[in-house]
KEMAR-459069 format. One record per residue (C-alpha): z, x, y; residue in three letters. Coordinates in steps of 0.02 Angstrom, whole numbers, padded with zeros to 5 digits, always signed. Each point is the difference from the previous one (the first is absolute). Layout:
# KEMAR-459069
ZXYALA
...
***
This chain:
# KEMAR-459069
+01938+01280-00716MET
+00157-00092-00048PRO
-00006-00188-00021LYS
+00066-00099+00140GLN
+00151-00105-00028GLU
+00004-00181+00050ASN
+00150-00098+00069GLY
+00056-00056-00171PHE
+00016+00181-00059GLY
-00159-00012-00115GLY
-00161+00100+00020ALA
-00117-00066+00136HIS
-00152-00085-00070ARG
-00171+00007+00104GLU
-00040-00171+00058SER
-00182-00051-00003PRO
-00022+00031+00192HIS
+00074+00178-00016GLU
-00119+00030-00147ARG
-00152-00053+00107LEU
+00055+00101+00141ASP
+00025+00149-00112GLY
-00173-00011-00063LEU
-00075-00024+00169GLU
+00084+00160+00050LEU
-00064+00093-00154SER
-00184-00066+00042LEU
+00007+00070+00164ILE
+00063+00159-00051ASN
-00134+00028-00134ILE
-00134-00050+00120VAL
+00067+00124+00123HIS
-00002+00133-00143GLU
-00192-00046-00030LEU
-00041+00013+00185LEU
+00079+00166+00017GLU
-00081+00068-00154GLY
-00164-00069+00078ASP
+00014+00136+00139GLU
+00000+00144-00143LYS
-00162-00062-00081LEU
-00140+00128-00035SER
-00161-00019+00084SER
-00069-00078-00164THR
+00142-00116+00005GLU
-00016-00044+00177LYS
-00142-00116-00054LEU
+00138-00109-00085GLY
+00108+00016+00152GLY
-00133-00067+00108LEU
-00024-00151-00113VAL
+00192-00005-00005LEU
+00013-00004+00191ASP
-00111-00139-00007ALA
+00125-00095-00097GLY
-00124-00075-00131ASP
+00000+00111-00150ASP
+00144+00011-00114LEU
-00110+00098-00114GLY
+00010+00151+00106ALA
+00188-00004-00019LEU
-00011-00011-00190ARG
-00120+00154+00009ARG
+00090+00111+00116PHE
+00180-00047-00020ARG
+00017-00091-00171PRO
+00195+00040-00029THR
+00053-00076+00182VAL
-00136-00140-00025TYR
+00079-00048-00167ALA
+00181-00008+00090ARG
-00075-00103+00137LEU
-00096-00126-00117GLU
+00164-00025-00116ALA
+00113-00023+00152THR
-00123-00121+00090ALA
-00020-00101-00169ARG
+00188-00006-00021GLU
+00025-00055+00171TYR
-00130-00136-00019ILE
+00063-00067-00155ASN
+00178+00001+00045PHE
-00041-00098+00168ALA
-00085-00117-00111SER
+00129-00032-00119GLU
+00124-00033+00144GLN
-00119-00116+00077LYS
-00009+00118+00170SER
-00197+00033+00002GLU
+00019-00023+00185SER
+00103+00164-00001LYS
-00158+00100-00039VAL
-00088-00074+00158GLY
+00162+00037+00101ASP
+00010+00171-00066PHE
-00196+00033+00053LEU
+00040-00083+00171ASP
+00144+00132+00030LYS
-00124+00139-00050ILE
-00123-00060+00120LEU
+00108+00018+00146ARG
+00022+00175-00027GLN
-00126+00133+00073PRO
-00161+00032-00098GLY
-00082-00100-00131TYR
-00013+00106-00152ARG
+00170-00050-00079THR
-00047-00190+00036PHE
-00170+00033-00088ASN
+00066+00090-00156LEU
+00133-00131-00028LEU
-00104-00155+00027SER
-00143+00064-00100ASN
+00110+00051-00155ILE
+00084-00175+00018PHE
-00168-00074+00001ASP
-00061+00097-00162LEU
+00166-00053-00083ILE
-00007-00164+00046SER
-00179-00037-00060LYS
+00062+00068-00173GLU
+00111-00150-00020LYS
-00067-00168-00075PRO
-00041-00123+00146ALA
+00116-00139+00015ALA
-00065-00162-00079PRO
+00020-00073+00178THR
-00099+00130+00090HIS
-00136-00105+00093GLU
-00121+00144-00019ARG
-00017-00022-00179ALA
-00049-00185+00030GLN
-00187-00030+00027ARG
-00056-00146+00100ALA
-00090-00124-00114GLY
-00177-00011+00012GLU
-00064-00172+00063PHE
-00151-00093-00073SER
-00156+00013+00109TYR
-00189-00024+00004ASN
-00059+00179-00048ARG
-00181-00033+00034ASP
+00036-00069+00176GLU
+00113+00142+00030ALA
-00131+00124-00044GLU
-00128-00094+00105ARG
+00122+00020+00156LEU
+00040+00182-00032GLY
+00184-00033-00055LEU
+00084+00127-00122GLU
+00166-00024-00090PRO
+00149+00117+00054LEU
+00176+00015-00067ARG
+00139+00058+00129LEU
+00152+00082-00074GLU
+00164-00070+00070ALA
+00113+00136+00101TYR
+00160-00075+00038PRO
+00070+00157+00074GLU
-00123-00014+00133ALA
+00078-00174+00061ASP
+00169+00067-00023GLN
-00032+00155+00113LEU
-00094-00092+00137ILE
+00134-00136-00005ASN
+00127+00118+00035ARG
-00088+00038+00168ILE
+00002-00193+00036LEU
+00183-00007-00022LEU
+00127-00008+00152LYS
+00077+00161+00044PRO
+00179-00057-00059ASP
-00076-00064-00168GLN
+00040+00116-00151PRO
-00159+00095-00050GLY
-00079-00002+00173TYR
-00124+00139+00032LEU
-00037+00041+00182ASP
-00174+00066+00020ILE
+00008+00007+00200SER
+00042+00189-00023THR
-00100+00134-00081PRO
+00135+00040-00118ALA
-00002-00184-00061GLY
-00189-00009-00019GLN
+00005+00162-00097ASP
+00133-00082-00118LYS
-00108-00143-00024PHE
-00152+00099-00044CYS
+00084+00126-00110LEU
+00086-00153-00094GLU
-00166-00082-00017TRP
-00072+00148-00080ASN
+00144+00024-00112ARG
-00007-00192-00062LEU
-00191-00022+00020LEU
-00103+00162-00006PRO
-00171-00085-00038THR
+00009-00146+00132LEU
-00040+00043+00178PRO
+00142-00064+00117PRO
-00035-00115+00142PRO
+00022+00136+00130CYS
-00052+00173+00040MET
+00127+00145-00012PRO
+00004+00148+00115ARG
-00094+00144-00070LYS
+00150+00103-00059THR
+00048-00153-00117VAL
-00171-00053-00029TRP
-00028+00172-00095LYS
+00145-00045-00126GLN
-00072-00174-00049MET
-00106+00003-00170LYS
-00108-00144+00063ILE
-00079+00111+00141PHE
-00022+00156-00105HIS
-00181+00066+00012GLY
-00046-00081+00163VAL
+00003+00059+00178ASP
+00129-00082+00124TYR
-00097-00130+00099PRO
-00063+00067+00163PRO
+00031-00158+00101ASN
+00195+00008-00042ILE
+00125+00106+00099ASN
+00059+00122-00120LYS
+00170+00017+00078ALA
+00040-00183+00006GLU
-00105-00089-00137GLY
-00018-00181+00027ASN
+00122-00143-00053PHE
-00081-00137+00103TRP
-00009-00136-00142TYR
+00177+00034-00069LEU
+00074-00008+00182ASN
-00102-00161+00039LYS
+00070-00076-00167LEU
+00174+00036+00061LYS
-00032-00069+00173ALA
-00066-00163-00083GLU
-00167+00015+00073LYS
-00104-00003-00156ILE
-00038-00188-00038ILE
-00095-00127-00097THR
-00026-00131+00123ASN
-00157+00010+00111LEU
+00046-00138+00127LEU
+00167-00049+00087ASP
+00103-00114-00100LYS
+00037-00164+00059LYS
+00156-00016+00101GLN
+00170-00056-00070SER
+00072-00171+00053PRO
+00118+00112+00109SER
-00150+00068+00097GLY
+00021+00175-00054ALA
-00144+00091-00097PRO
+00013+00002-00186ALA
+00001+00179-00058PRO
-00148+00095-00070ASN
-00024+00007-00187THR
+00029+00183-00038LEU
-00081+00105-00134VAL
+00077+00024-00169LYS
-00016+00169-00093ILE
-00083-00032-00175HIS
-00019+00184-00077PHE
+00131-00070-00132GLY
-00104-00130-00066GLU
-00148+00034-00152PRO
-00155-00092+00055GLU
-00175-00034-00082PHE
-00138-00012+00140LEU
-00180-00018+00013LEU
-00066+00122+00127VAL
-00153+00001+00098ASP
-00088+00156-00077SER
-00102+00094+00138TRP
+00031+00188+00003GLU
+00065+00080+00148GLU
-00095+00126+00093LYS
+00003+00097+00156ASP
-00048-00120+00140TYR
-00142+00121+00047ASN
-00067+00045-00168ALA
-00187-00040-00017ALA
+00034-00125-00149ASP
+00149-00076+00087ALA
-00093-00153+00060PRO
-00076-00043-00171ALA
+00158+00021-00093VAL
+00123-00076+00106HIS
-00081-00178-00047GLN
+00105-00145-00062SER
-00076-00147-00104ALA
+00169-00075+00021LEU
-00003-00001+00196LEU
-00187-00058-00005LYS
+00069-00157-00092GLU
+00143-00027+00108LEU
-00086+00034+00168THR
-00182+00030-00015GLY
+00009+00180+00044ASN
+00000+00128-00138ALA
+00065+00147+00093SER
+00182+00061-00031ALA
+00001+00094+00165VAL
-00032-00054+00181ASN
+00101-00155-00031ARG
+00133-00067+00118LYS
+00174-00049-00085ARG
+00003-00163+00096GLU
-00175-00051-00081GLU
+00075+00038-00167VAL
+00153-00099+00035ASP
-00100-00150+00065VAL
-00110+00005-00166ALA
+00146+00007-00111LEU
+00129-00114+00070TRP
+00024-00170+00090GLU
+00132+00016+00136GLY
+00132+00125-00005ASP
-00014+00129-00142THR
+00186-00011-00035VAL
-00043-00174-00074ASN
-00126+00084-00109ARG
-00110-00163-00006LYS
-00173+00048-00051PRO
-00157-00046+00086THR
-00121-00111-00096ALA
-00121+00162-00038LYS
+00162+00089-00055HIS
+00039-00137-00110LYS
-00182-00010-00065GLU
+00006+00172-00048ILE
+00164-00002-00102LEU
-00050-00155-00085THR
-00162+00093-00052SER
+00108+00150-00065LEU
+00088-00131-00113GLY
+00182+00017+00088VAL
+00098-00133+00089ASN
-00012+00006+00190PRO
+00196-00069-00002ASN
+00054+00144-00090ASN
-00131+00144+00044TYR
-00073+00066+00155GLU
-00113+00137+00074LEU
+00080+00115+00134HIS
-00031+00162+00085CYS
+00078+00141-00104ILE
+00183+00025+00026ARG
+00074+00168+00045GLN
+00102+00022-00172ASP
-00155-00069-00084GLU
-00105+00134+00077TYR
+00121+00140-00024ALA
+00028-00040-00191ARG
-00182-00018-00040GLY
-00047+00156+00095LEU
-00003+00124-00152VAL
-00094-00114-00115ALA
-00126-00050+00149LYS
-00009+00161+00082ASP
+00041-00090+00164TRP
+00068+00101+00160GLY
-00104+00159-00012ASN
-00140-00050+00107LYS
-00029-00021+00199GLU
+00021-00184-00014LEU
+00135-00116+00055THR
+00041-00167-00100THR
+00062-00157+00075ASN
+00173-00054-00076PHE
+00066-00171-00026ASP
+00147-00050+00133HIS
+00021+00037+00184TYR
+00094+00113+00126PHE
+00086-00116+00141LEU
-00033+00086+00163GLU
+00069-00104+00149GLY
-00075-00174-00027ASP
-00152+00066-00088ASP
-00038+00030-00188ARG
-00088+00165-00049LEU
-00080+00050-00172GLY
+00065+00116-00115LEU
-00111+00149-00060ALA
+00006+00150-00112SER
-00080+00122-00120GLY
-00098+00124+00115ASN
+00036+00188-00068ARG
+00006+00069+00176LEU
+00140-00112+00036ASP
+00091+00032-00164GLY
-00081-00129-00124GLY
+00104-00131-00069ALA
+00164+00090+00065ALA
-00041-00058+00183LEU
-00009-00172+00065VAL
-00046-00059+00168GLY
-00054-00135+00104ARG
-00167-00062+00066ILE
-00077-00130+00097TRP
-00049-00155-00103ARG
-00158-00009+00104GLY
-00045+00179-00032TYR
-00149+00043-00104ALA
-00084+00173-00046ASP
-00084+00081-00145SER
+00152+00094-00038SER
+00113-00153-00024LEU
-00014-00098-00160ALA
+00057-00157-00085VAL
+00041-00006-00177ARG
+00050-00178-00084LEU
+00111-00008-00157VAL
+00029-00152-00100LEU
+00194-00031-00059SER
+00116-00127-00042ARG
+00076-00084+00146LYS
+00189+00057+00046ARG
***
């Protein structure tokens, strides 16, 4: 092909933007070649094709299409490296967004997985928050053991905060992600899967997308969820500013207008060190559940050791003086903190948060039983405050967050307290 001439009579030099566009076109063509070849696989090779269709096993490509796969990997690496050199990393996300708007998911899955594989080969940036570990605070280990508290380190996932915050933007703000439509919901879930394959999202995707998400492999779709719709209640209520930290109405301002509620902030992006109430999750109707769902910490705080059949409003009264938003501990709460060797001005006990539960899920085997756990914070419904809860496998485990009356108590509803630094 002859070189183009620019306006000054010299050979046209490819701009960085043109080079990136050319690499994108090459990637699409290579993927189409792979997908067309997939239709011609033998019955033995179809096993690899089935895995490929799930979009999660690049090893199948290496085995059955080694030459084409090598071109895909080399082109993807060139694309990512050049985008990084040009400080155009956002171009990769924009490219995947464009692919996602096209019919079908296989092209998106292949490209997002190869990008993810290559990105993991690169050394993490020194400022990457996940490399940071929350410093362990000093505490009385003997007292912690007596109260059934175990240490738990939580990694930081700044990508989760960034993705959720895109939902919370105004529609006219750059980066806004609209989850009011099935297409927007699918886009959120598939991007979460690309960036955070081992972390459950705070929503339940519809089944066609759920099957493509690595975190859900090996489990059945939750029977209480509509397969065609999924459930995005929690994210929609965050967007609507209905997830709040204050239990009571704030005092009125001098003008007479009510002060705004205190909205929940997302904390996936911060590493944490916790002491966690260590009772084991069991199906609420298991024979040994009453004996296992016992908490020495709750016994110390409230006089009742049961971790289930507890009203959220009862736990709030035991933990806090006045409005929970002020995080002013009761005398008994202070006494427990002091016995653990931590300063009540800097540390607190609280119902486990949604992000803490999701991040601790793998280490603690949470979210796999017929048991729902109360979460910190509240849902504003009219003038009332309802509690938040999640974790029941029939509802999607940690992926589905719902509302529950604070005066409700049942053997299938549990309380798990954690000790952390105050925010």
